[in-house]
Structure formats: C-alpha cells, structure tokens
N, C-alpha and C positions, 0 to 999 in steps of 0.2 A: 174270159174264164178259161177257155181252151188253151189260149196262149200262155197263161200263167201256169197251168198244169204242165204244159209241154216244157216250159222253162224250168220248172221245179224238177221234172223228170230228167232233163238234160244235166242239171246241176248234180243230181244224185249219181247219174252215170259217170260224169266227169270225176266226181269225188271218189267213186268206186275204182275207176281206172287209175286215178292218182295214187290211191292207197295200196294198189297192188304192187308188190315188190318187183323190181326190175333190175337189169344189169345195164347201166349206162356209163360206158367208159368215155365220158365227155371230156372237154378240154380242161376243166378244173381237175378231174381225176388224172388226166395225163400229166398235168403240171405237178400234182402231188407225187405221182409215180416217178417222174424225173427227179424231183427233190429227194426222194428216198434213195435213188441210185447215185445222187451226188453226196449222200449221207447228211443232207440238210434235214434232219428228222423233225426239228421244231417247225420248220416251214411246211413240211408235208402234213404234220398234225394240224396246223392252222388251216391249211387248204381243205383238209378232210372235215374239219369242224364246220367250215362254211358250206361244204357239200351236204352235210347232214341237215343243216338248217334249211337249205334251199330244196334239197331232194331227200327227205328223210327215209325214203324207201329204196334208195339206190344201193343195191347189195355189193357193188364194186368197192364201196367204202370198207366193208368187212374184209375183203380180200387184201386191200392195200394196208389195212391195219395189221394184218398178219405179216406182210412184208416188213413192216416197221419192227415188230417183235423179232422177226428173223434176223434183221441186221443189228438190232440192239444186242442180242445174245451172241451173234457171230463175232461182233467186234469186242465185246467184253469177255466172252468165254467164262462168264461168271455163273457158278452154280446157283447163287442166290437169284440172279436174273432169270435163269432157266426155271427154277422152282416157282418163282413169282408169276411168270407169264404162261407156263405150260397149260394151265387150266383154260386159257383162251382157245386152245386148239378145239376142244370138244364143243364149247359154246358156239364157236364160229361154224363148225361143221353142222351142228344142229340148226343154226340159223340159215345157212346156205341151202340146206336140204329142203327148206320150205319155200324156196323162191321159184321163179318162173322156169318151169321145166322145158319150155320151148326155146330158151336162149342157149346159144353155143357156150355161154359162160357158166351155165348151170353145173354141168359135170366138171368143166374145166376148173372153175374156182375151187370146188371141193378137192380136186386132184392136187391143185397148187398147195392147199393147206396141208394135205397129207404129205406131199413131197417135201415141203419146207421143214415140217416138224420131223420127218424121217431123217433129213440131213442133220438137223440139230441133235436129235437123239444119238446119232452115231458119234458125235463129238463128245458125248458124255457116256460113251461105251454101253449104251442101251441097244446093243446090236440087233437082237431078235425083234424087239418092238420097232426099231428103225426099219428093218427089212420088210416087215409087214406093212408099215406105212407107205414105203416106196412101192411095194407090190400093189397096194390098194390104189395108189395114184396111177400106176400103170394100167390097171383094169379100167378105171374111170376114163382115162385118156383114150384107150382103145375103143370103148363104147362111144365116146364123143366123136372119134374119128369116123366111125360108121354113120353117125347121125349128121355130122357136119364136115364132110371131107375137105371142104375148101377153107376151113377155119385154121389159118396159119399158126396162131399161138400154140395150138396143140403140139406142133412139131418141136417147139422150143423145149418143152418139158419131156416129151416122149424121147427126143434125141438124147437128152441128159440121162434119162433112166436107162436107155439102151446101153450107154457107156458104163454107168454105175454097175448094172447087173452083169455086164460083159467083163468087167474088170475084177470080179470076185476072185480072190486067190485060188489057185489050183487045188490047194489042200482042203478047201471047204466047198468046192464047186459041187461035189457029189451030194453032200448034205443039202446044199442050197437048192439043187435041182428037184429034190423031193418035195420042196415047198413051192415049186413052180417058178423059181427065180432063174431067169435066163435072159441073156442079152448079147449084143455084138458091139464091141468097141468101135470098130471101123465104120459100121453102119451108122452108129450114133453120131460120130464125128462128121461123117458125110452129110447127115441130116442137118446138123447145126450149121455147117459151112455153107450148104446150099441155101439154108434159111436166111443167112446174112444178106444175100443179094435179093432174095424174094421180098423180104420185109420192106426194103427201101422203095419198092414199087407198089406197096399196098397201104392200107389204112392202119397198119399195125407197126409202122416204123419205129414207134417209141419203145418197142421191145428189143431194139438192137443192143443197147447197153447190157441187158440181161444175158443175151446170147454171148456177148464178148466176155462177160463175167464167167459164164460156164466154160467157154473154150479155154480161158486162162487157167482155170482150175483143172480142167481135164488134161491139157497138154503140158502142164507144169507138175502136177501131182500124180494123177492117175496113170497116164501113159507118157512120161517125160521123154522128150526127144529134142536135144539141143539144136538140131538142124531146123527146127520149126520156130526158133526164137524170133527172127525177123518178121515172120508171118504173124505171130501172136502180137508183137509190138505194134504192127500195122493195124491190127484190130483195135487195140486200146486207143490209138490216135483218133478214132472216130468218136470217142467219148467227150463229153463237155469238159473244157479246159479247167473249169472251176469245180470239178468233181473230186472229192477226197477219195472216193473209191478208185478213181482212175489213178491217182497218185500211189495208192496202196498197191494196186495191181501191177503197175509199171515197176515200182520198186521191188515188189515180190518176185515177179517173173525175171527181172534183170539179175537179182541176187541169186536166185536159184539156178540161173544159167551162166553163172560166173562172169557176168558183166558188171563187176563191182563198182567201177567209177560211174557207170550209167545209173545204177541203183541209187547211189548217193545223190546224184544230180536230180533224179526224179523225186526222191523223198525230200530234198531241200526245197523244192518248188511247190510243195503241197500247200493247198489253201488252208488258212487258219481263221479262227474266229468262233464266237459262241454259237453261231448258226449250225456248226458241224457237230456231229456225234463224236464223243470222246473215243479215241482209237489208239490206245497206248502201244499197240503192236507195231505201229510205224516207228516209234522210238527204238523198239527192239531190233527192227530191221536196220535202222540207221546205225545203231550202236554196233551191231554185228558186222555190217559192211565196213564201218570205220576201223574196227578191230582187224579185219582182214587186210586193210590197207596200212595198218599200224599208225593210224592217226592218233594224235595225243588227246583228242577230246572224245574218244569212243566211250570212255567211262561216264561222261555226262549223260549220254543218251540211254545207256544201259541202266544207270541209276534212276533216271526219270521213268523209264519203263517199269522198274520194280516198285517205285513209289506209287505210281498211278494205277497199275494193273491189279485187278482183283480176281483174275480168272484162274483156270486150272492148268494152263500149259506154259512151258518155257520159263518158269520161275527158277527152278534148280539150274536150268541151262543158263539163264541170265546171270545168276550169281556165280556160276562157274566161269563164264566169260569175263566177269569183273575180276575174279580171282586171277585168271590167266593174264588179264591186262596188266595187273600189278606185278605178277611174277616176271613177265617179260621186261619190266622196268626195274627189277631187283628190289621191289618193295615187299619185304618178307612179312611185315606186320599186317598190311592190308591183304596180302595173299592169304594168310592164315585165317584172318577174320572172315573173308568172304567164302573161304572153303568150308568153314563151320556153318555158314548160312545155307550152303548147298545141302548139307546134311539135315538141317532143321526146318527149312522152309519149302513150300511147294508140294505138289502132288506128283503122282507117277502114272498119269494117263498116257503121256506121249513118250515115244521111244527116246527122244532127245533128253528128256528129264531122267529117264531110267539110266541112260548112258552117262549123264552128268553125275548122278549119284555114285555110279560105279567108279568113275574116274576120281571123284573126290575121296573115295575110300581106298584108292590104289596108290602106288608109289608116285611121287611127283613126276611130271613129264620132263623129258629132255628138252632144254630150251630151243635147240636148233630144230628138232622135230616138230615142236609146237609152233614155232614161227613158220616153218615150211608148210605145215598143215593149214594155217590161216591164209597164207599167201596162195596156196593151191585152191582153197575154197573161194577166194576172190578172183580166180582166173589169172593170177600173176605167176604163170608157170615158169618163165625164165628166172624170175626172182627166187622162186622156190627152189629151183635147181641150183642157183647160185648159193643159196643158204646151205645146201647140203654138199656143195662141191668141196673136195678135199677131205670129206669124211669117209670113213671105212667102217664096215660092220663091226670090226673089233674095237672101235671107239666106244661102243655101247656095252654096258654090263648086263642089263636085263634082257631076257629072251623077248619080252614084249617089245622093247626098243629095237632090237636086232630085226625082228619081224616087220615092225613098222617102217624101219629104214628102207628095207627092200620094197615093201608095198608102196611107200610114198614115192620112191624113185620110179617104180612101175607106173603109177598113176600119172606122174609128171611126163614121163616119156610117152605114155599113151595119148595124153592130150596134145603133146607136141608132134604127134604123128610119127614118132620114132618107134615103130611097132616092134622091131627086132630087139631093141634094147629093153622095151617094156616087157616083152615075153621073158627075157632072161631074169629080170628083177621079180616079176610075178612068180616065176618058178621057184626062185630062192625064198620068196615069202611063204609059198605053200610048204616047202620043205621045212622051213624053220618053225612055222606056226600052226601046222595042221592039227596038232594035239592040244592047242591052247584054247582058252575061252574067248580070245579076241577074234574079231571079225576079219582081220587082215587076210588070212590064208583063204578063207571061203570066198571072200570078195575078189581076191586075186584070181582064183579059179574061174569065177563068173566072168571076170574081165577078159581072161584068155579065151573063154568060150565066145565072147563077143567079137574078139579080133578074128578068130578063125571063121566065125559065121559071116563076117564081112568079106572074108576071102573065099566064101562058098566052100570051105573045107568042112563039110558037115560031120564027118567022122571024128575029126579032132575036136571040133566045137562040142559035139555031143559028149565026148569023153570028159571034157573039163566041166561041162554043165553037171554031169553026173558026179564028178568029184566034189563040186560045190554042194550038191544035195547030200552027199555021203558024210560031210563034216557036220557034227552035231554039238550041241551044248556051247554055242558061241553067241556073241552079240549079233543082233539083227538076223537071227536064224530064219525066222518065218519069211522075212522080206527077201533075203538072198535065195532061199529055197524056192519061193514062188517065182522069182525072176528066172531062175535056172530052169524050172519046169516050163515056163512060158517059152524059153529059148528052144527047149526040146520040142515043144508043140509046134513052133514056127517051122521047124525043119522036118516035121513029120515023124518024130520019134515017139 
C-alpha cells in the first residue's frame, strides 16, 4: 500500500514538473533555428511542430516562431504580412512572461521579441514605437546580464542595440536622449566581433550566423566602411553553404561595396527550391548588378522582382531601372511605358523610391551620364571614366547635368585615389549646384571633407563639412547633414 502511494505521489510530482514551462534549447530547436537562418522556413516549422508534440511546454518554441515571423516580414516587406502577424508580438510576450523566471532565457526571450519587432516597426516607419521596443529590449538585457553574467547570447543582442542607439542621427540625438536612448557604435561592434570567437568555444555556437547577420547589416548600412569588405565577407563564409540568407548577404554586401561581379556570382549560386522562403529581393539585387554591368538580361531579373514582390520598397526604383535599361538601348516605347509605372506604382517609404519618382518627373537623363552612373555604382571606375572621356561641361545644356558631370568625375577620381583631380571636380560641382535641389553639390562638399579628414587637415575638413550642412532643400538632405555632423564630431568640432 505504501509503495503504491509513493508511486502515485512520484507520478504526480513528475507530471507537475513536466507541465511546468521551461526553456530547453535542445538539438531539435537548434536544428529549427539553423533552418530559419538558412531561410528553410517550412523545415523549421515542421521541426517546431515535432517539438511541440514531444515537449509542449518548451517556451523556446515561441521564441523561434517569432524568428520565423521576423524573417517572413523581412523578406517580403509586405504590409499585409506585417499587419497579419504583428498581433503575435503581444501574445508571445504574455506567454513568455509566465515562464520559468530562473532561466537565463526568461528575460532574454522577451528581449528578443521586443528587439525583433522593434526592427520590423522601423521598416514600416513606426519609429517611436520601434524605439520604445528596442529600449525595452535593452532594459531586459541589462537586467539579465546582472542575473546571468556568463550568458553569452545576451551580448549578441545588447551589442546590436548599442550600435543601433549609437547610430541615431545627430539631428535627433537630443530628443532621443530625453527618452533614455543612448549607445556607442564602436563598443557595440567590438562586443559582436569579440563574441564571434567566444561563441565557437561555448555551447552557444549555433548563434554565430545571427551575429554574422548583424555585422553585415551594421557594417554595410549603419556604419559603412569599404575597407571592411574582406573582413565582412570572411564572416559570411562561416555560414552554411546551402543557406539562402548567406547568398543574400554576400550578394548585398558585395553590391553595396561596388564588387559587382562578385555580387552577380554570389547571387547566381543561391540555393533554390520549394524548401526556401520566397525572397524576391534577390532578383532586385541581381537585376541592379547586371544593369551596372550593362548585361542584356538585367531586365529579366528586374521584371521578375516586380512581378513577385508585394512589399513597400524599391518598386518605383525597380520600374525606373527598367525604364533606364530600355533608354540605354534606344527603346523609347518601353522607356516611356515603365516611366509611367514609376509614377503610378509603389510607395514612398524609402529614399530610393522618393528619388525614383523625382527622376521620373524630371527631364530625361543624359545617356552618357546615366551609363557612367551605373558603371560607377558597379565599381567599374575606369570604364565610367572612359564613358565621360572627351566630354566637356559645355556639352550639357541643363544645369543639373553640368553639376552631375563635375560631381561624377569627382567621385570617379576619388575612388581611383586621384585626390587632387577629385578635389577640382568636386569644387566645380559645388559652385555649379549649390543653389539647386539636387544632392550633387552637398555630397561633393561632404566628399571633400572626407579627403581632408584623411589628410588630417582638420580645419579644411571642418569647413567643407559645414558647407555640406549649410546647403538646404536638396535630395538626401538629412543623410548628408547627419554624415557631415558625424565628421565634425570625429574631429572634435
């Protein structure tokens, strides 16, 4: 009788322990996490369904399901997907808040949900709500660091947040600081780079791909520096060869750093099949890179992107690229048809789309300047210089084109390390375009500031940074002004 009672009590206790929610990042969850970062979302969902059946109280499943939502929205950039999935944020946070408080994943998992949705909200211009989500994540991670100082995953997200908050534009930093937003870009990058080596020696090595993802984003978009290109690409080489995210990152980083041929090669090798998430942006990258190289099939990829993509960004820009593809080939009918699409299709969330609409409503571009622009964007600097060779500013009728001619030559010479020639052309661009609404003059002043900063001529650098700031009512004004202010800050002004 006593044995039966003891057995019954044991079963009750075991049942109670089993029913208590826990955080178990077991091998099944690691496999699901890896599938997510390969963008094999169906495989990940299948693995998580098995985990739910085997361990219904494993709260790691909720965290990984949030990763899935994050990548679905990130890849589609669809407002419909965003509106459909965003209610999951609150339900997951409510669920996670009821779990095991003694686990290092308790606060961390909640912070991850806040951080991921904060990043998504910013893409849909919900900046204030995004900022508060990121700040909430930061607070939770800080608390978790005190409770579990040896929990390495904490550094993955806190490092990213340090960079995000540290890269807030100068013109809004004052307002941001009143809400407690502060960070340090260099500290954040150091944290993530140090974590890369630490993870491989720990039980958390599966987080490496995520750190690579963050570093690619940071050093390509937030604090771009072309001298870091080889280092970033070395990071991506650590990722699974069958990862679609790896193909995207390599293609994106290469294209943004003017390694156009490499971008095309990376994107051509991307894994394909029904197992992978639909990711039309890869066709946009391929089409853009092929247009830079003047490939005859650039239109195929751009058209595919516009057919498959239902998101908010680069629709107007995609149609403008198609229009320019045909303009460069002398196909007036297709040029005009796609120019109309720029005006009628797409949104104005991104600066590229705003710029595309402005160009579509402006006088048509000069063919040689347009060709040189694409060649420059692809890193074909000698070809771009050849395209403009024999041209003189008086060959152009419009003030816009005269200014761009000097600006484009300045950029080409700058990239070819012919600084003195670059300075001359930049100065001419400033003189010609300082009172126009085009960005050429302001960016020329910013570029001169960079040249003098490299020479450690702080007085001259500061003078041109101030000139860039003083020019108003032009394209990319906020971006150029922010970069100029950062330049002044670097030099102690």
